[in-house]
C-alpha positions as CSV (number, residue, x, y, z in Angstrom):
1,X,-157.4,-38.9,35.0
2,X,-154.8,-41.7,35.1
3,X,-154.3,-41.5,31.3
4,X,-153.9,-37.8,31.5
5,X,-151.0,-38.2,34.0
6,X,-149.4,-40.8,31.8
7,X,-149.6,-38.5,28.7
8,X,-148.0,-35.6,30.6
9,X,-145.2,-37.8,31.9
10,X,-144.6,-39.2,28.4
11,X,-144.5,-35.7,26.9
12,X,-141.9,-34.5,29.5
13,X,-139.8,-37.5,28.8
14,X,-139.8,-36.8,25.0
15,X,-138.9,-33.1,25.6
16,X,-136.0,-33.9,27.9
17,X,-134.6,-36.7,25.7
18,X,-131.6,-35.6,23.5
19,X,-132.5,-35.2,19.9
20,X,-130.3,-37.9,18.3
21,X,-131.8,-39.3,15.2
22,X,-129.1,-41.8,14.6
23,X,-130.4,-45.3,15.2
24,X,-128.9,-47.5,17.8
25,X,-127.5,-50.0,15.3
26,X,-125.7,-47.2,13.5
27,X,-124.2,-45.9,16.7
28,X,-122.9,-49.3,17.6
29,X,-121.4,-50.1,14.2
30,X,-119.9,-47.0,12.6
31,X,-119.0,-48.9,9.4
32,X,-122.6,-49.0,8.4
33,X,-122.6,-45.4,7.3
34,X,-119.5,-45.9,5.2
35,X,-121.1,-48.9,3.4
36,X,-124.3,-47.0,2.8
37,X,-122.4,-44.1,1.4
38,X,-120.4,-46.3,-1.0
39,X,-123.7,-47.9,-2.2
40,X,-125.2,-44.5,-2.9
41,X,-122.1,-43.3,-4.8
42,X,-122.3,-46.4,-7.0
43,X,-126.0,-45.8,-7.8
44,X,-125.4,-42.2,-8.7
45,X,-125.6,-41.3,-12.4
46,X,-122.4,-40.5,-14.2
47,X,-121.1,-37.1,-13.3
48,X,-120.4,-34.5,-15.8
49,X,-116.9,-33.7,-17.1
50,X,-117.1,-30.3,-15.5
51,X,-117.7,-31.9,-12.1
52,X,-114.9,-34.3,-12.6
53,X,-112.6,-31.5,-13.6
54,X,-113.6,-29.5,-10.5
55,X,-113.1,-32.5,-8.2
56,X,-109.7,-33.2,-9.9
57,X,-108.6,-29.6,-9.5
58,X,-109.8,-29.6,-5.9
59,X,-107.8,-32.8,-5.2
60,X,-104.7,-31.5,-7.0
61,X,-104.9,-28.2,-5.1
62,X,-105.1,-30.2,-1.9
63,X,-102.2,-32.3,-2.9
64,X,-100.2,-29.2,-3.8
65,X,-100.8,-27.6,-0.4
66,X,-97.3,-26.8,0.9
67,X,-96.2,-28.5,4.1
68,X,-93.9,-27.0,6.8
69,X,-91.2,-24.7,5.2
70,X,-87.8,-26.4,4.7
71,X,-85.0,-25.4,7.1
72,X,-82.9,-22.5,6.0
73,X,-79.5,-23.4,4.4
74,X,-76.5,-23.1,6.7
75,X,-74.7,-19.8,6.5
76,X,-71.7,-19.7,4.2
77,X,-68.5,-19.5,6.1
78,X,-66.4,-16.8,4.5
79,X,-63.0,-17.8,3.3
80,X,-60.3,-16.6,5.7
81,X,-57.8,-14.1,4.5
82,X,-54.2,-15.2,4.6
83,X,-52.3,-11.9,4.5
84,X,-51.5,-12.0,8.2
85,X,-50.2,-15.6,8.2
86,X,-48.2,-14.8,5.0
87,X,-46.5,-11.8,6.7
88,X,-45.9,-14.0,9.8
89,X,-44.2,-16.6,7.6
90,X,-41.9,-14.1,6.0
91,X,-41.0,-12.5,9.3
92,X,-40.5,-15.7,11.2
93,X,-38.3,-17.1,8.5
94,X,-36.1,-14.0,8.5
95,X,-35.9,-14.0,12.3
96,X,-35.0,-17.7,12.3
97,X,-32.0,-17.3,10.1
98,X,-30.9,-14.1,11.8
99,X,-31.1,-15.8,15.2
100,X,-29.2,-18.8,13.8
101,X,-26.4,-16.5,12.5
102,X,-26.1,-14.8,15.9
103,X,-26.2,-18.2,17.7
104,X,-23.4,-19.5,15.5
105,X,-21.3,-16.4,16.4
106,X,-21.9,-16.9,20.1
107,X,-21.1,-20.6,19.9
108,X,-17.8,-20.1,18.2
109,X,-16.9,-17.4,20.7
110,X,-17.7,-19.7,23.6
111,X,-15.7,-22.5,22.0
112,X,-12.6,-20.3,21.7
113,X,-12.9,-19.2,25.3
114,X,-13.5,-22.8,26.5
115,X,-10.4,-24.1,24.7
116,X,-8.3,-21.4,26.4
117,X,-9.8,-22.3,29.8
118,X,-9.2,-26.0,29.4
119,X,-5.6,-25.4,28.4
120,X,-5.0,-23.4,31.5
121,X,-6.7,-25.9,33.7
122,X,-4.6,-28.8,32.4
123,X,-1.4,-26.9,33.2
124,X,-2.6,-26.3,36.7
125,X,-3.6,-29.9,37.2
126,X,-0.3,-31.2,36.0
127,X,1.7,-29.0,38.4
128,X,-0.3,-29.5,41.5
129,X,-2.1,-32.9,41.5
130,X,-1.2,-36.5,41.0
131,X,-3.0,-39.9,40.9
132,X,-2.6,-40.3,44.6
133,X,-4.9,-37.3,45.2
134,X,-7.6,-38.7,43.0
135,X,-7.3,-42.2,44.6
136,X,-7.8,-40.8,48.1
137,X,-10.7,-38.7,46.9
138,X,-12.4,-41.7,45.4
139,X,-12.0,-43.8,48.6
140,X,-13.7,-41.0,50.6
141,X,-16.9,-41.3,48.6
142,X,-19.9,-43.4,49.7
143,X,-21.3,-46.3,47.7
144,X,-24.2,-44.3,46.4
145,X,-22.0,-41.4,45.3
146,X,-19.7,-43.8,43.4
147,X,-22.7,-45.4,41.6
148,X,-24.1,-42.0,40.7
149,X,-20.7,-40.9,39.3
150,X,-20.5,-44.2,37.3
151,X,-24.0,-43.6,35.9
152,X,-23.1,-40.1,34.9
153,X,-20.0,-41.3,33.2
154,X,-22.0,-43.8,31.2
155,X,-24.4,-41.2,30.1
156,X,-21.5,-38.9,29.2
157,X,-19.9,-41.6,27.1
158,X,-23.2,-42.3,25.3
159,X,-23.7,-38.6,24.6
160,X,-20.1,-38.3,23.3
161,X,-20.7,-41.3,20.9
162,X,-23.6,-39.4,19.2
163,X,-22.9,-37.3,16.1
164,X,-23.5,-33.6,16.1
165,X,-26.8,-34.0,14.2
166,X,-28.1,-36.6,16.6
167,X,-27.3,-34.4,19.6
168,X,-29.1,-31.6,17.9
169,X,-32.3,-33.5,17.1
170,X,-32.4,-35.0,20.6
171,X,-33.8,-31.7,21.9
172,X,-36.4,-31.6,19.2
173,X,-37.5,-35.2,20.0
174,X,-37.7,-34.3,23.7
175,X,-40.0,-31.3,22.9
176,X,-42.3,-33.4,20.7
177,X,-42.5,-36.0,23.5
178,X,-43.4,-33.4,26.1
179,X,-46.2,-32.0,23.8
180,X,-47.5,-35.5,23.2
181,X,-47.8,-36.0,27.0
182,X,-49.7,-32.7,27.2
183,X,-52.3,-34.1,24.8
184,X,-53.1,-36.8,27.3
185,X,-54.1,-34.2,30.0
186,X,-57.9,-33.6,29.8
187,X,-57.8,-30.1,31.3
188,X,-55.4,-29.0,28.5
189,X,-57.4,-30.2,25.6
190,X,-58.9,-26.9,24.7
191,X,-55.6,-25.0,24.8
192,X,-53.9,-27.8,22.8
193,X,-56.5,-27.6,20.1
194,X,-56.3,-23.8,20.0
195,X,-52.5,-23.4,19.9
196,X,-51.1,-26.8,18.8
197,X,-53.3,-27.4,15.7
198,X,-53.1,-25.3,12.6
199,X,-56.4,-24.4,11.0
200,X,-56.9,-21.4,8.6
201,X,-60.5,-21.0,9.9
202,X,-59.3,-20.5,13.5
203,X,-59.0,-17.1,15.1
204,X,-55.5,-18.0,16.3
205,X,-53.6,-18.8,13.1
206,X,-50.0,-17.5,13.4
207,X,-48.7,-19.0,16.6
208,X,-50.1,-22.6,15.8
209,X,-48.0,-22.4,12.6
210,X,-44.9,-22.9,14.8
211,X,-46.3,-25.0,17.7
212,X,-48.1,-27.5,15.5
213,X,-44.7,-28.5,14.0
214,X,-43.9,-30.0,17.5
215,X,-47.3,-31.4,18.1
216,X,-48.5,-35.1,17.6
217,X,-51.6,-36.6,19.0
218,X,-50.7,-40.2,18.0
219,X,-47.7,-42.0,19.3
220,X,-47.2,-43.8,16.0
221,X,-47.3,-40.5,14.1
222,X,-44.6,-39.0,16.4
223,X,-42.4,-42.1,16.3
224,X,-42.5,-42.2,12.5
225,X,-41.6,-38.6,12.1
226,X,-38.8,-38.6,14.7
227,X,-37.3,-41.8,13.3
228,X,-36.9,-40.2,9.9
229,X,-35.5,-37.0,11.5
230,X,-33.0,-39.1,13.5
231,X,-32.0,-41.0,10.5
232,X,-31.2,-37.9,8.4
233,X,-29.9,-35.7,11.2
234,X,-26.3,-36.6,10.8
235,X,-26.4,-35.9,7.0
236,X,-28.3,-32.6,7.3
237,X,-26.2,-31.2,10.1
238,X,-22.9,-32.1,8.5
239,X,-24.2,-30.4,5.3
240,X,-25.6,-27.2,6.9
241,X,-24.2,-27.0,10.4
242,X,-26.2,-27.1,13.6
243,X,-27.4,-23.5,13.6
244,X,-28.3,-23.4,10.0
245,X,-30.2,-26.7,10.3
246,X,-32.3,-25.3,13.1
247,X,-33.2,-22.3,11.0
248,X,-34.1,-24.5,8.1
249,X,-36.2,-26.8,10.3
250,X,-38.1,-24.1,12.0
251,X,-38.7,-22.2,8.8
252,X,-39.8,-25.3,7.0
253,X,-42.4,-26.0,9.6
254,X,-44.0,-22.6,9.2
255,X,-43.7,-22.5,5.4
256,X,-45.3,-26.0,5.0
257,X,-48.2,-24.9,7.2
258,X,-48.6,-21.8,5.1
259,X,-48.8,-23.9,1.9
260,X,-51.4,-26.0,3.7
261,X,-53.4,-22.9,4.6
262,X,-53.4,-21.8,1.0
263,X,-54.7,-25.2,-0.3
264,X,-57.3,-25.6,2.4
265,X,-58.6,-22.1,1.7
266,X,-58.7,-22.6,-2.1
267,X,-60.6,-25.9,-1.8
268,X,-62.8,-24.9,1.1
269,X,-61.8,-27.8,3.3
270,X,-61.0,-26.0,6.5
271,X,-59.9,-28.7,8.9
272,X,-57.2,-28.7,11.5
273,X,-53.9,-30.5,11.2
274,X,-50.7,-31.0,13.2
275,X,-47.4,-32.8,13.1
276,X,-43.8,-32.3,12.1
277,X,-44.1,-34.0,8.7
278,X,-43.6,-30.7,6.7
279,X,-40.3,-29.9,8.5
280,X,-39.1,-33.5,8.3
281,X,-39.9,-33.6,4.6
282,X,-37.7,-30.5,4.1
283,X,-34.8,-32.3,5.8
284,X,-35.3,-35.4,3.8
285,X,-35.6,-33.5,0.5
286,X,-32.5,-31.5,1.2
287,X,-30.3,-34.6,2.0
288,X,-31.7,-36.6,-0.9
289,X,-31.1,-33.7,-3.3
290,X,-27.5,-33.3,-2.3
291,X,-26.7,-37.0,-2.1
292,X,-29.1,-38.6,-4.6
293,X,-27.0,-41.8,-5.0
294,X,-27.1,-42.7,-1.3
295,X,-28.6,-46.0,-0.5
296,X,-31.6,-46.0,1.8
297,X,-33.1,-49.1,3.4
298,X,-36.7,-49.8,4.4
299,X,-37.2,-50.4,8.1
300,X,-39.4,-53.5,7.7
301,X,-37.4,-54.7,4.6
302,X,-33.8,-54.2,5.5
303,X,-32.6,-56.3,2.5
304,X,-34.2,-53.9,0.1
305,X,-32.3,-50.7,-0.7
306,X,-33.4,-47.7,-2.7
307,X,-31.5,-44.6,-3.8
308,X,-32.3,-41.4,-2.1
309,X,-33.3,-39.7,-5.4
310,X,-35.9,-42.4,-6.1
311,X,-37.2,-42.2,-2.6
312,X,-37.7,-38.4,-2.9
313,X,-39.4,-38.8,-6.3
314,X,-41.8,-41.4,-4.9
315,X,-42.8,-39.4,-1.9
316,X,-43.4,-36.3,-4.0
317,X,-45.5,-38.2,-6.5
318,X,-47.6,-39.8,-3.7
319,X,-48.2,-36.4,-2.0
320,X,-49.1,-34.8,-5.4
321,X,-51.6,-37.5,-6.1
322,X,-53.1,-37.2,-2.7
323,X,-53.5,-33.5,-3.0
324,X,-55.1,-33.7,-6.5
325,X,-57.5,-36.5,-5.5
326,X,-58.4,-35.0,-2.2
327,X,-57.0,-37.7,0.2
328,X,-57.2,-36.7,3.8
329,X,-55.1,-39.4,5.4
330,X,-52.2,-36.9,5.6
331,X,-51.8,-33.2,5.0
332,X,-50.3,-33.7,1.6
333,X,-50.1,-30.0,0.9
334,X,-47.8,-29.5,4.0
335,X,-45.7,-32.4,2.8
336,X,-45.2,-30.9,-0.6
337,X,-44.6,-27.5,0.8
338,X,-41.8,-28.8,3.1
339,X,-40.2,-30.9,0.3
340,X,-40.2,-28.0,-2.1
341,X,-38.7,-25.6,0.5
342,X,-35.9,-28.2,1.2
343,X,-35.1,-28.5,-2.5
344,X,-35.2,-24.8,-3.0
345,X,-32.9,-24.1,-0.1
346,X,-30.1,-26.4,-1.0
347,X,-30.3,-25.2,-4.6
348,X,-30.7,-21.4,-4.1
349,X,-31.6,-20.5,-0.6
350,X,-28.2,-21.1,1.0
351,X,-26.6,-18.6,-1.4
352,X,-29.4,-16.0,-1.1
353,X,-29.8,-16.2,2.7
354,X,-27.0,-17.8,4.7
355,X,-24.0,-16.4,2.8
356,X,-25.3,-12.9,3.1
357,X,-25.4,-13.0,6.9
358,X,-22.1,-11.2,7.4
359,X,-23.6,-7.6,7.9
360,X,-25.9,-8.9,10.6
361,X,-23.1,-10.7,12.4
362,X,-20.8,-7.7,12.2
363,X,-23.5,-5.5,13.6
364,X,-24.1,-7.9,16.5
365,X,-20.3,-8.2,17.1
366,X,-20.0,-4.4,17.3
367,X,-22.9,-4.2,19.7
368,X,-21.5,-7.0,21.9
369,X,-17.9,-5.8,22.0
370,X,-17.6,-2.1,20.8
371,X,-14.0,-1.9,21.8
372,X,-12.8,-4.6,19.4
373,X,-14.3,-3.6,16.0
374,X,-13.4,-5.7,13.1
375,X,-12.2,-8.8,15.0
376,X,-14.5,-11.8,15.0
377,X,-13.8,-15.3,16.4
378,X,-12.8,-17.7,13.8
379,X,-11.8,-14.9,11.3
380,X,-15.4,-14.2,10.1
381,X,-19.1,-14.7,10.7
382,X,-18.9,-18.3,9.5
383,X,-15.8,-18.9,11.6
384,X,-14.8,-22.1,9.9
385,X,-15.5,-25.6,11.2
386,X,-18.5,-27.8,10.5
387,X,-21.0,-25.3,11.7
388,X,-20.0,-22.7,9.1
389,X,-20.0,-25.0,6.2
390,X,-22.9,-25.3,3.8
391,X,-23.9,-26.8,0.4
392,X,-21.8,-25.5,-2.4
């Protein structure tokens, strides 16, 4: 009976054991199956061409199985329309020259009235005051008040020593410096980019055409532009007058930006730009065109002098080459736009625009003083003097 119990126990063990026919050596070394397989393939007879073709087709179909689909191409940005900026440029230019004509009228009127007031004040001072009065008044002042008056006197003397052109561009330089400081305020970065950089792809395109002409992010960029403007300020203001110069400067900034918009849209390079270079180039081109034989020096090479005409030709050639070759160091399109506007204005624009301002000034005069029709300070809308002169 003992063997019967042994047989039953052995049978139960075989039934409950998992059916794994793989020998132990094969389970311990998985590479044995691969080597056996390679040996069997080597011993197989040569396969038929049909089989080879089928296997080749199968492998090629596996190799041609497409992977993950490629990412879709980026959507094409539609080219912006420039009709609105163009209309803004025309309207802003007209308003600039109209405002300049009215400002000149008001300035001449104020000068006439100031001259009369000063003459009457001098008569009163001569009849009622003497040096003893002013000596006693000075002695009654404190030390701080005296120093403050002396400082104000020095500032007044410095201001009086400047030319009319330098006085005019001082305000422009102050505005550019204030905008440069605003660029350094982190909380204003988004607004500065929106309103003080010009980009034809931006939603706000008209107002930045004006504000970007007073905007510089780099100190070196601002100093270079303002130095050129300061250098040519006396010549341009003596040539055009203060009011006409302001109109030309503001219009040149907008027109140069419009030319930049057109070139960027045509080439598809829609990137922002800023700076007063376009307006400064208009001033430089106007002076160099009217006085081409003037000698200009280089700031780092004061011993070298170049005629103004050659300087203008060189700058235009460099900007033209940069525009054709796609340089992005500067906004060469804006430079060329400003230079061409300056050349056009001194050649034709003064006759077409500024000399035909009399009807507007007469209308403004009639609105300001309806009881004195036909009489204007200075004998006309230009009123004589430097501010009424212009290129002939």
